[in-house]
N, C-alpha and C positions, 0 to 999 in steps of 0.2 A: 504494500500499499504506499503511495506517494501522496504529498500534499501540495496543492496549488492554491493560489490566491487570486481573486477577482476583485478589482477595485473600480467602483463607479464614482467618478467625480462629477457630480451632477450640478444643477443650478443651485441647489440648497445645501449640499454637504458632500462628505466622503463616506461611502459605505464599503466595508471590506468583508468578503466572505471567504473563509479557508475551506476547501472541499477535498474529499477523497478523490484521487485520480480515477479510480476504477468505478466507483458507484455515483459520485457527485454529491454524496452526503455532506451536508454543511456541518463542519466540525467546530468552527469558531467564527464570531462575527465582531466587527467593531464599527463604530460610527462617530463622526464628529461634524458639526456644522460648518458652512461657509459664512463669512460675514454678510450681513444685510445692510441695506442703505440706512441712513440716519432715521428715516421714517418707517423702518421695519420691513420694507418691501425687498423683492428680489432685486439685486443690482443689474444694471445694464452694462457696467464695466467694472473691472476690478484689477487689483494687483495680483498677477498669478502666483506670487509667492505665497499668498494666502492659502492656495490649494495645497502647497507642500506642508505648510503648518498644520492644515486640517488633516492631511494624510498622516503626518507623524502622530497627531493626537488619536486618530482612529486606530493606529497600529500600536499604540501603547499598551503595556501590560502583557507583552509577548504574543500578540495576536498573530504575527507572522512567523513565530518560531517553528522551525522544521520545514518551512515552505521551500519548494524547489524551483518554482516558476511563478511569475506574476503576469496577469493581463489587465489592461486598463481600458475602461469604457469612459469616454469623454463626452460632455455636453456638445452636441453637434452645432455647427454654424458659427462657433466662436472664432475670433481672429486675434492672433498674436503677431504683431508686426515688429521685426527685430532689426537692429543695425547690423553693420558689417562685423562687429564684435560679439554678436549674439545677445545684445541687451535689448530689452523692449523699448521702443521709442515712445510708448504710452501705455496706459492700462489696457488690458485685454478687453476687446469688444465682445459682449456675450450674446447668446441667441436671442434674448429678449429685447435687445436694443433695436428699435424700429426708426431711428433717425434717418436711415438711408432709403426711405420710401421713394423720394424724388429721384434719387440716384438710380435705384433699381429701375424705375420707369424709363429714365434716360437710356440705360443700357439696352433695355428690351427694344426700345425704338431704333436705336443705333444698328442693331443686328437684324433689322427687318421684321420685328415683331416675335410673338411666341414661336412661330414656325422656324425662325432662324436660330433661335436658342435651342429648340427641341432637336434640330439637326446637329447643332454644334456640340452640345453636352448633355441633351436629354432632359434639361431642366430649365424653366424660366425663372431668372432672378427675382427674388423677393428681398424685402428690406433686410431680412436676417442673413442673407447669404454673404459670405466673405467677399465675393467679387463686388457686391454693392457696398460693403463696408470700406473696401479699398477706394472706391470712387468717392465716398463721402469723406474719407481721410484726405484724398488729394484736394478736395474743394474746400474743406473747412479747416484742415490742419496742414497746410502745405509744407511748413518747415519740417514737421515730423514725417510727412509723406516722402520728402526728398531723402530722408535718412534711411528709409526702409530698404534693406537688402535681401531679406528673406521673410517668408510668411509661414507660419504653422498654425494648426488647429490645437485646441486645448489638450486632446490626448497625445498628439505629436510632442507638444512641449513637455508633458509630464514623463513620457517615455524617455526623452532626451535627457531630462534631469536625473532620472533614476540611473541612467547609464553613465553618468558622469559627464554629461555634455561632450560627447565625441564629435568628431569632425562630420560624421555621417548623420544626416537627419532622415527620419523615416515616417511614414504614414501607412494607411491601409486603404484598400479600394472602396470599402464601405463609407468611412467617414469623409474621404476626399470626393466622393460622388455628390456630396451636398455643398460644394464650394462654389460651383458655377464656372470653374475653369478646368474641370477634368471630365472626360467622357466615359461613362459606363459601357457604352457600345464599343468604343475603340480601345478602351484601357489606356488612354494617353491624355497627357495635359494639353491644354490649349494656352500656352504662354502668352500668345497675342492677346488673349482676353484679360489676363493680368495686366499687361502693358496698356491696354485700352482703359482699364479701370484706374490704375495707379499713375500712369503717365510715364512709366519706365519699367524695365524688366526687374524681376526679383527671383531669388533662388527659391525652388520648390522641393519638398522632401521626396526621397525615393519611395515608390509605392511597392510595399511588400506583398508577397503571395500570401494566401490565407493561413497556411501553417508555418510560414517562414518567421523565425524569431528576429526581434530587432537587435538582440545582442545580449550580453551578460553584464551585470553590474561589476564594479571593482571587486566585490566580494564573491563573484561567481554565481549570482542568482540569475536565471534565465528570465528575460523579459519578451513577451510575445509581441506581435505587431500592434495589438490594441485595435480599437474601433470606435464607432460613434455609439451613442447610448441606445438608439433605436435598433441598430444592428446587433448590438450585444444582447438587447432583450429578445430578439428573434432567435439568437443562438441559445440563450438561456431556456427559452421555451421549447427548443428542439424542433423549430419549424423546418419543413422541407417542402419540395414541390407539391402542389395540391392543397397547401394550407394558406388560409387567408386570415387576416387579423382586422377586427372592427374594434377601435378604441373609442370609448364613449367619454368624451369630455363635454364642455359646453358646446363645441363643435365635435365633429367626428373625423377620424382618420381611418382610412381603409387601404391596406396594403396586402400583397400576396408574394409568395416565393415563386420565382419563374426562372427557367433556365437561360432565357436571352433578355437582353436589354429591349426595352420598347421605345419607339419614337412616335410621340403624339404631337402632330403639328398644331394642335389647339392649345398645347401646354397644360392641359387639365391633368394628365398623368405625368408624374415626375418619375424619371428613370434613375433610381438609386441602385447601387450595387449592395450586396450583403458581405458578410464576413466569411462566407464559405466558398465563394466562387459563383454563386447564383446572383440573381437580382431581385430587387424589392420595388416593383412598380407601385406607385402610391397616389392616392387621390385624397382630397380634403373636402368635407362637407361641412358647411358653415353652421348648420343647426342640428344639434343632437339633443344633449341633456338640457340645454336652454329651452327647448320645446317643452320638456317635461316640467321644468321649474315654472315656466310661465303659465302652464295649465294648472299646476298644482296651487299657485298663487291665486289664479282666477277662482278656483273652486275652494279656497280657504283650507288647504291641507298642505302636507309635505310629500316628499317623494314616496316613502313607504305607504302613506295613506292613498296616494294617487294609484299606486300599484294595486292595493287591495280593492279599491274602487273599480279599477279597469277589469279585474278579474270577475266582477259581478255582471259585467256586460257579456255579449257574445261576439264571436268573430264577425268583422264587418261593422260593429258598433251601430247596428240598425240603420245602415246606409250612410252614417255620418263619416266623412272623409276630411281629414286635416292635412293640407299641403304645408309642411313646417318650415316655409321660407321666411322665417320671421325677421332675419337679418340680412335679406337678400340670399343668394345662393351662389356657390362656386361650382358645384357639380349638380345640375348643368350651370352654365354661366348665366346667372340672372342677378347681377349685383343690385339692381334697384328695385326688385320686386318685393312683394309682401306675402305673408301667409294667406291661405284661403281655407274657409270652413264651408264645406258643401254637403248637401244632403239633409238640410234641416227640415224636419217634419214634427209634428206634434209628438209622436211616439218616440222620436230620437232625441228630443230636447231634455235630456236627463243627465245629471252629472257623471254617472257611470259610463254612458256612451261617449261623452266628451273625453273622459279619462282614457277610455279604450282607443278612441281615435288618435289621441296624442301619442300613445305607444306605437300604434300601427303606422301613423304617418311618419314618425321618426325612423322606424325600423324599414319601412318601405323605401324611404329616401336613401337609406344605407344600402338596401338591396339593389337599388338603381346603380349605386356606385360599384357594387360588386359585378353587376351585369356589364358595366363599362369595361372591366378587366376581362371578363369572360368574352366579350365581343372582340378583344384584341388577342384572343388565343390563350388566355391565362386559365389554367384548370383550377377550380375551386371545389375541393372534396369535403373540406370542413372548415369551419370558422371559429377562430379563438376570439372570444368577447372579453375585452379588457376594460378596467375602470370600475369605481365604486358602483356605478349604477348597473353594471352587469349582475350584481347580486340581487337586484329586485325581482321577485317572483314573476312579475308581469313580463319583464324582459326575457327571462329564461323560459317562459311559456310560450311567448309569441314569436320570438326570433327564429327558432328552428323551422316552423312551417313557412315563414316568409322567406327565409333564406334558402330553403330547399335542401339543406345539407345538415349534417350533424353539427351541433354547437358544443364548443368546450369553454368552460368558464374555469381558469386556473385559480388556485388559492392565492391569496395575496403573497407576494414574495419579492425579493430583490433580484429580478430577473436580468437586469443589466449587469449587475456584479456576477451573477451566476454565469452569464454568457461570457464575460471576461475570463472567469476561472476556467470555463470549458475550453476556450481558445488557448489558455495557458497550457492546460493538459495536452492539447493537440500539438502545440509546439514542443512541448517537453518530449512527447512520443516521437516526434520527428528527429529530434536531436539524439535521443536514445536508440533510434533505429527500429521503433515499433511500427506496426502497420498504420499508416496515416492516409494512404491514398483514397480510402473510402470515406474520408471526412473526419469530423471530430468524434471523440469517444461518445458512445450513447449513454446518456444519464436519463433515467426514468423522470417523468414529470409527476411528482407526488401530489396527491390530494385534489386533483382536477376533477370537476364534475362534468358529465357528458349528458347532452340532451339531444334526443332524436326527433326528426320531424314526425315520424310514425303515421298514424292514421289521419293526422291533421294536415298532411302535406297538400292534399287536394283543396282543403279549406283554405289553407295559405295561399294557393294559387288563385282562388277565387277573390280574396281580399286584395291581393296584389292587382289583379285585373280591374277591380272597382277603383283602386287608388290610381292606376295608370290611365283609366278612362277619364278621370277628373283632371289628372296633370295634363294630359294631352289636349283636353278641351280648353284648359285654362292657359296653357303655355304650348301651343302646337309647334312641333318640330324642334323643342329644346335640346333634345338628345341627338338630333340627326347629325351633327358635326362630330359626335363622339363615337359614332358607330363605324 
């Protein structure tokens, strides 16, 4: 039995899990927070040295004792701009920094719109992307921008620090696919896009193969390639081709594991790479749990109460259909629309039917996003539901027949840290000569609950048909460009 550690350096703190290399069993854990802004909010920029201090605190008390290899998952879309001596020219710009909205729009326009970026790198720049942050830096802090000699992502910087700041800088294909200057389809950088954004060229880290280690610490501890937090979570969940994820936040995120990179000229599907050699095509839905919260407030209850109420109604909510486009929508592209409540009749105007319509509307919209992926050749054999709202009984009851495939609800866990540990075990096996060509070691997913469509599959199809009829009547052809 060996021991490996996974480190998740997230927006809020550092989490360490130490795992058995054979079984994945968690042997020890550690956690320490990252500093917040003066008002207690998540920062949009920070001194990266704080990450090292947090890591040291999380590892105190012998958490890493006996560990042979470490993997690091870092918050995606962060930017560390370094000078020729490897010193940061300013605090790190983090994922939540949205100052570069104008710069992202400028870059999109300069490359011919979403289709140009989809062809170039498989992703349309958003304010959070490093390529947009570089343009913001060039425009708003030109003196600092002129000093920039290289750029790293948060996990790249942490790996480099743990290795003793060697001459070689590295990254992985998963995290770098979210920069806006690396293509998941070609596996190559677009340095011209860095120069376009920053105004001059900059050094970029070497992209490692999935099982390729980044190196060893001065003490001989193996460090794997590391990856972004979403890619690490996919690895921690043990996702493979045929698996899709629906993550329920205020909005929704839908992605799946696919063998090839996708190019979507509309820019709706973002073509990320994963940490294993596959790809993670992703869509975002603007309205998910915000639909449930709004309905719960309207009915004077909370989410558990809304769930209980919805289950006293019947599939189809007596003909009541809610198009949940409360904040406009991204999938399909309807930024200025509003939600629609259709099918009001005297016998449907009851709280339980509105509650049911809210759950069905939210889940049908997410099923629409899954169908966009299916329409591009992505196989979806089962769906993993993530987020606190996945625990609601109404979600677990209604989702499987609407999605048309089995639904898995994992128990709460540190999946990004687990994925980083699994990558470390994979790299350790490669160094020790173990069989690694079949992918990372198999670690069972403990405690997950499985929900089948069962006999309700036909009913789910009828509910979706009812929803689609209202959607097409209200927004005719909205999905045509995505098919």
